[in-house]
N, C-alpha and C positions, 0 to 999 in steps of 0.2 A: 558436305556443305562448304567446308573451308576451302576445298579445291575448286569448287564451282565458281565462287566469286573471284578467285584468282584468275581462272581461265577467262572470265568475262572481262576483267581489267586488261588481261593480255590481248584479247581480241580488240578492245577499244584502242589499245596502244598500236597495234599493227595497222589498224585502219587509219589512225592519226598519222602514221608514216606515209600512207598512200595520199590522203587529202593534203597533208602538208607538202608532199612533193609536187602536187598540182600547182602550188603557188611558187615554191622556191626554185624548182627546176628551170623556170623561165629565165632566171638570172644567168644561169650558165650557158644557155643556148640562145641568148638574145640576138647575137650576130647571125646565127643560122636562120632564125625566124625573120629577121629583117631582109635577108637575101631571098628567102622564099616568097615573102609578101611583096618584094619589090619596093621597099620603103627604107628610109634611113634608120640607123640605129636609134636615133633620138625619137623618131616616130614610133618605133617598135617599143620603146620604153614606156610609152603611154598605155600600153597594154597592162603593164604592171600597175599603173595609176588606176585603171578601170577595175582591176581585180580588188585592190585595197579599198576603193570607194564603195564598191558593191558590198564588200565584206562589212565596212563600217556602217553603212546606211541601210543596206538591204536585210541584214541579219536581225536587228531588233524588230523590224517590220514583220518579217516571217515568223519570228518567235512569238510575237504578240498574236498574229493572225491564227497560229496553230496551237494556241495555249490550251485548248480543249482536248487536243490529242495526247495520248500517253507518249512517254518519251521514247519508247521503242519505235513508234511510228514516225516521231520526229527524226530519229536517226536514219530510218529507212528513206524519208523524204530527202534528207541532206545527201545520202549516197545516191539517190536517184538523180538529183540535180548535178552531182559530180559525174555520173555516167552520162547524162545528157550533154553537159558541157564538154566532156572528153570527146563524145561522138561528133559533136558540132566541130570540134577542132580538126579532127582527122578526115571527116567526110566533106565538108564544104570548103570551098577555096575562096580566097579574097580576104582583104584586111577587115572589111566590115564584119564578116562572120567571126573572125578571130576576136574582134572587139566584143561581140555578142557572147561568144563562148566564155571569155574571161569574166564577164559579168555573172553568168550563170555559175561558173566554178567558184567565184568569190563568195557568193551567197551560200552555195553548198558548203564550203569549208566553214564559213562563220556559223552557220546553224549546227554543224557537226561539233565544232569546238565547244560552244555553249552547252549543248545537250550532253556531250561525252563527259565534260567536267562535272556537271551536275549529277549524272548517273554514277560516275566513279565514286562520289562521296556517299551516295545512297546504297550502292551494291556492296561496298566494303564495310566490314563490321566496325564497331566503335574501337577506337585506338589505332585503326589502319587507314583512316581516311586520307591523312596527309601523304602517306607513302603511296597510296593508290593514285592520288592526283599528280604526284611527282612522276609516277610510272607513265601515266598518260602523257604528261608533258614531254617525257623522253622520246615519245613517238614523233612529236612535232619537231624536237630538236634533231632527231636522227635523220629527218628529211634533209636537213642541211649537210650532215655528215655523209649520208649515203645517197640520197636522191639526186643531189646537184652533181657531184663528180660522175656518178653512173650515167645520168642523163647526158652529161657532156660527152662521155665516152661513146654512148649510143648514137648521139647526134653526129659525132665525127666519123663514126664507122659505118653507119647506115643512114636512115632518114629520121629526123627529129620527131616525126609524127608517131613513130613506133612507140615512144615514151607514153603518149596519150592513149594509144591502143591498149597498152598494158595497164595504165591506171584505170581505164574504163571497164576493162574486163575483170580486173581484180576487184574493183568497187562493186561490180555486178554480182560476183560471188560473195562479197561481204554482205550484201543485202540478205542473201539466204542465210548466212551465218548469224547475222543479228536477229533475223526472225526466229531462228532455232535456239539461240543461246541466251539472248537478252530478254529478261521478263518485262511484261507490260507494266511500267512504272507510272504511277500517277504524276501528272505534271504539277509544278508549284504554281501558285497564283501569280500572274505577271505583275511586275512593279510598274505602276504608271509612269510615263515619261516625266511628268511634272514632279513626282517625288524624286526621281533620279536627278533632275536638274536642280532641285532645291539644295542639293548638296554643294552646288557651286557657290552658294552664299558663304560657305566656309573658305576664307581667303587662303588658308593653308592648303586646301585641296585644289583650289584654282591655280595657285602658283606651281604646285607639284605637277599638275596636268599640263600646264604650260612648258615645264621643263621636259616632260615626256614628248610633247608635240615637236619642239625644236630639235631635241636630241635625235628623234626618229626621222625628221626631215634630213638631217645630216647623214644619218645611216643610209637611208634610201637613195639620196642623191649619188652616193658613192657606190653602194653595193649593187644597185640596179644596173650600173654600167661597168661593173668590175671586169667582165670578160673582154670587152673592147678596150678598156683601160689598160689591162695587162698585155694585150696584144700590141698595143701602141708603145707603152712605156718600156716593157721588157718582153719583147717577142719570144715565144717558146713553143715547143712542139705540143701537139694535142695531148700526148701522154703527160708531159710536165704540167700542162694546164689542168688536166683532170686531177693530178696528184696535188697540186696547189689547192684546188677547190676542196679536195678531201681533207687536207690538213687544216684548211681554213674552217671547215665545219667542226673538226675536233676542237680547234681553238675556241669556237663559240661555247662549247660545252665546258671547257675549262674556265672561261670567263664567267659563265653563270654560277659554277660551283665556287669559284674564288670570290664573286660578289657576295654570296650568302656568307661564306667564311669571314670575309673582311668586315661585313656589316655586324656580325655577331661580336667581333673582337675590337673593332675600331669605332664602331658606331656609324650611323647613317650618313651624317654629314661629311665625315672624312673619306669615307669610301666612295660616295658619289662625286665629291670634288676631285679626288685623285683619279678615279676612272675616267671622268669626262676630260680632265686636263691631259692625260696621256692619250686619250682618243684624238683630241684636237691636234696634239703635237705630232702624232703618228701620221695623220692626214696631211698635215703640212709637209712633213719630210717626204712622203710618197710623191708629192707634187714637185718637190725641189731636188732631192738627191737620189731618188729611186732611178735605177737604170739597169745595173747588173742583176742577174736573177737572185743571187744570194741576198743582196741588200733589200730588194723588193720583197722576197719571201719573208724575211725577218720582220720587216716593217708591217707587212700584212698581218702576221701572226700577233704582233703587239697590238695592232689596231683592233683585231677582232676580239682578243681577250679583253682589252680595255672597254670596248663598246659594250660587250655583254655582261660586264660586272654591274652595269647600271640597272639592268632589267629587275632582278630580284630585289635590289636596293630600293628602287622606286616603289615597287609593290609593297614591300615591307613598310615604307613610310606612310603610304596611303592607308593601309590597314591599321597602323598604329594611331593615325589621326582620328578615324572613326571606326573602331572595331565592331560596333553594333550594326554597321551598314557595309561590311567588307564585300559582300557579293555585288552590291550595286556599284560600289567604288571601283572594284576591279573590272566590272563590265564597262563602266564609263572610261577607264584607263585603256582598255582594249580598243574601244572605238576611237579614242584620241590617238592611240598609237597607229591604227590603221589609217586615219586621216593624215597623220604625219608622213606615213609611208607613201600615201597617194600624192601628197603635196611634193614630197622629195623627189619621187620618180618623175613627175610632171615638170618640175623645176629643172631636174638633171637633164631632161630632154631638151629644154630650151638652151641650157648651157652648152651641151654638146653640139647643138645646131648653130649657135651664135658665136661661140668661142672655140674651145677645143676639148677633146676628150680628157686631156690632162688637167683641165680646170676644174673637173668635178670634185676632185679631193680638196682643192682649195675652198670651193663653195660649201662643201660638206663641213669643212673645219670652221667656217664662218658661222654656220648654223649651230654647231656644237658650242662655240664660244658665246653665242646668244643664250643658249640653254645655261651655260655656266654663270653668265651675267644675271640671268633671272633668279638662278638658285642662290647666288651671292646676295642679291637684293633681298629676297625673302628671308634668308638666314638672318641677315643683319636686322631686318625689320622686326621679325618675331622675337629675336633675342632682346632687342631694345624694348619691345612691348612687355616681355617677361620681366625684365629689370625694373621697368616702370611700376608694374603691378606689385613686384616684390617691395620696392620702396614705399609705395602707397600703403601696402599692408603693414610695413614696419612702423610708419608714421601713425597709422590708426591704432596699432597695438600700444605705442608709446603714449599717445593721448589717453587711451583708455586706462593705462597704468597710472598716469598722472591724475 
C-alpha cells in the first residue's frame, strides 16, 4: 500500500510537468510562434494573456460545474482538454485557432492543478501530505527547468509544433494511466463564490492579494517577452539561449527554496521586502547596463532567484492570516496570480509595440515597485493598528487596576 500511493503521487508529478510545459514553453518560443502566425511578437504575447485569463476565470467555473464527478474523472477531463488544445494547436492554422487553443489549454491546466493538489493530500497517508504536495509542485516547477529550454531547442532544430504533438500524445497516454492507477475519489463540496469573496473583507488578505497582483504583473511583463528581449539586448546562439533558459529555470527552484528558508529564519516581512527590492533592482539593471552575455546572464539569475523568493513567502503569509480557510485563500491567490500574469502579458505587448523590447524590464520594475509600496503601506498600517490596540489595552488594564 505504501508503494501504491507513492506511485500515484509520482504519476501526478509527471503529468504536472506535461501540463505545466503547455503553459511555460510558450515563453521560450514566442518569436517562433509570431513568425509562424505572421504577427508581431507583441501580438503573439497576447496568447499568454488568453491562457492566464482562461486559467483564472474558467477553472473555478469548470470545477463548480463538475463538482458531482469524482476527482479521477475531473483529472481525465482536464487531460482531455489538454489533448484537445494541443491537437488544435498543431492541426489548425491561423492566429484565431491559436487563440482558441490557448483558452482550452489554460482551462485544462487550471482544472488539473486544483484537482491534483486536492488528490495528492487525500492519497498520501497522514504525516506525508506536505511532502506529497511539494512533490507535485516540483512537477510544475520542472516545466520551467526542463520544458522551456528543451522546447526552445526543438523549435530551433525542427518545427515548434512538434512540442505540442508530444504534449498531446503523452497526455493521451496519461489519461489511460490515470484511469488505471488513480482511485475514484469523492469530490469535496464546492465552496460558494460568495464565501470566497467574503474573505476579502479582511484588509490584510486584500492587501496581500494586491501585492501578489502587481508583483506578477511585473513578472509577466518581463518573462513573457524574455526571448526577444535577450535576442535584442544580448544576441546569442540558439544553444546559448537554450542553456540560459535552462539555468534560469534552475534559478527559479533555488529562489523558491531560498524564500521558504529565509521566511523561517528572518520572518515574512523582511524576506518579502528584500526579495522584491532585489527583483526591482535587477530589472532596472537589465534595462540599463545589460549588454555582454556574462553581465546579462548574471543579472537574469539574480532576478529569477529574487522573483521566486516571494511565492512561498506570500502563500505563508496568507495561510497565517486565516489558517482555518487556507484552501480558499490559496485558491483566491492562484486566481489573482493568473490575473496578474494575464495583465502583465497584455501590458507587455503594448509596451513592445509602442516603445521598445528593452522597455519591458523598466515597466516590470515599475510594477514591482508598486507592489513594494502597497506592502510598505500595509505593513505600516497594521503595525500602527497593533500598537494602538496594545496602548488601548494598557490603558484599560491601568484603569481597572486603579
